[in-house]
C-alpha positions as CSV (number, residue, x, y, z in Angstrom):
1,V,115.0,99.9,98.3
2,Q,111.6,101.1,99.6
3,L,109.3,100.5,102.5
4,V,105.7,101.6,102.2
5,E,103.3,101.4,105.1
6,S,99.6,101.3,104.9
7,G,96.5,100.4,107.0
8,G,96.4,103.3,109.4
9,G,93.3,105.2,110.1
10,L,90.8,106.3,112.7
11,V,89.5,103.6,115.1
12,E,87.5,103.7,118.3
13,P,89.0,102.5,121.6
14,G,88.9,98.8,121.8
15,G,89.0,98.4,118.0
16,S,91.6,96.8,115.7
17,L,93.8,97.7,112.8
18,R,96.2,95.8,110.7
19,L,99.2,97.7,109.4
20,T,101.2,96.5,106.4
21,C,104.7,97.3,105.3
22,A,105.4,96.5,101.7
23,A,109.2,96.1,101.1
24,S,110.8,96.3,97.7
25,G,114.4,95.7,96.9
26,F,115.0,93.6,100.0
27,T,115.7,90.0,100.6
28,F,113.4,89.6,103.6
29,P,115.3,87.0,105.7
30,D,118.5,89.1,105.5
31,Y,117.0,91.9,107.6
32,V,115.6,92.5,111.1
33,W,112.2,94.0,110.8
34,S,110.6,96.4,113.3
35,W,107.6,98.7,113.9
36,Y,108.2,102.0,115.7
37,R,105.9,104.8,116.5
38,Q,106.0,108.5,117.0
39,T,103.4,110.0,119.3
40,P,101.9,113.5,118.6
41,G,103.7,116.3,120.3
42,K,106.8,114.2,120.8
43,E,108.4,114.7,117.4
44,G,111.6,115.9,119.0
45,E,112.0,112.6,120.8
46,S,113.1,109.3,119.6
47,R,110.6,107.0,118.1
48,E,109.3,104.2,120.4
49,L,110.0,100.6,119.5
50,V,106.8,98.7,119.2
51,A,107.9,95.2,118.0
52,V,110.8,93.4,116.4
53,F,110.6,90.5,114.0
54,R,113.9,88.6,113.6
55,S,112.2,85.4,112.5
56,A,108.9,83.7,113.2
57,D,110.6,82.2,116.3
58,D,112.3,85.3,117.5
59,I,109.9,88.2,118.2
60,T,110.1,91.0,120.8
61,Y,107.3,93.3,122.0
62,A,107.4,96.5,124.0
63,N,105.7,96.0,127.3
64,Y,102.9,98.5,126.5
65,V,101.7,96.4,123.5
66,Q,102.4,92.9,124.8
67,G,99.3,90.8,124.4
68,R,97.5,93.3,122.2
69,F,99.7,93.6,119.1
70,A,101.2,90.9,116.9
71,I,104.0,91.3,114.4
72,S,104.4,88.9,111.5
73,G,106.3,88.7,108.3
74,D,105.7,87.0,104.9
75,A,109.0,86.5,103.2
76,T,107.3,85.2,100.0
77,R,105.5,88.6,99.7
78,N,108.3,90.7,101.2
79,T,105.7,92.1,103.6
80,L,105.7,92.9,107.3
81,F,102.4,93.2,109.3
82,L,101.3,94.6,112.6
83,Q,98.0,93.4,113.9
84,M,96.8,95.8,116.6
85,N,93.9,94.8,118.9
86,S,92.3,96.4,121.9
87,L,93.6,99.8,120.8
88,K,93.8,102.6,123.3
89,P,93.9,106.3,122.8
90,E,97.5,106.3,123.9
91,D,98.3,104.1,120.9
92,T,97.6,107.2,118.7
93,A,100.8,107.8,116.7
94,V,102.5,107.6,113.3
95,Y,103.7,104.0,112.9
96,Y,106.9,103.4,111.0
97,C,108.3,100.2,109.5
98,R,112.1,99.7,109.8
99,A,114.4,97.3,108.2
100,R,118.1,96.9,109.2
101,T,120.8,94.5,108.2
102,R,121.7,92.0,110.8
103,D,125.2,93.5,111.1
104,F,123.6,96.9,111.9
105,E,125.3,98.4,108.9
106,N,122.2,99.7,107.1
107,I,118.9,101.0,108.4
108,Y,115.8,101.9,106.3
109,W,112.6,103.6,107.2
110,G,109.2,103.9,105.7
111,Q,107.3,107.1,105.5
112,G,104.8,106.1,108.3
113,T,101.1,105.6,108.5
114,Q,98.9,107.5,110.9
115,V,96.8,105.7,113.6
116,V,94.3,107.6,115.6
117,V,92.4,106.0,118.4
118,S,89.5,108.1,119.4
119,S,85.8,108.0,120.1
């Protein structure tokens, strides 16, 4: 199984990015999908939860991205997305895709994609 993130980069404040997580070896509906982030200088701390996709009708967002970010999934393409709008400098982080089985038995992480929000 493998998770590969892409779509990160440098963007000005107020800009947008769309992150993609390509999943291979997974049956998409069998997992709970999430985006996490690790901010610079906080590598010793736990990654922050950004959004959770359990199904199209069951999504959760962290308060600090509510209304700005949108998580979605395409089971036919085994792909998870994170649309990020109105980006702020404090959104600068490495963003990680995570998949876990619904019984919490197994958790998988991607390698991360860097997002830098700066003018």
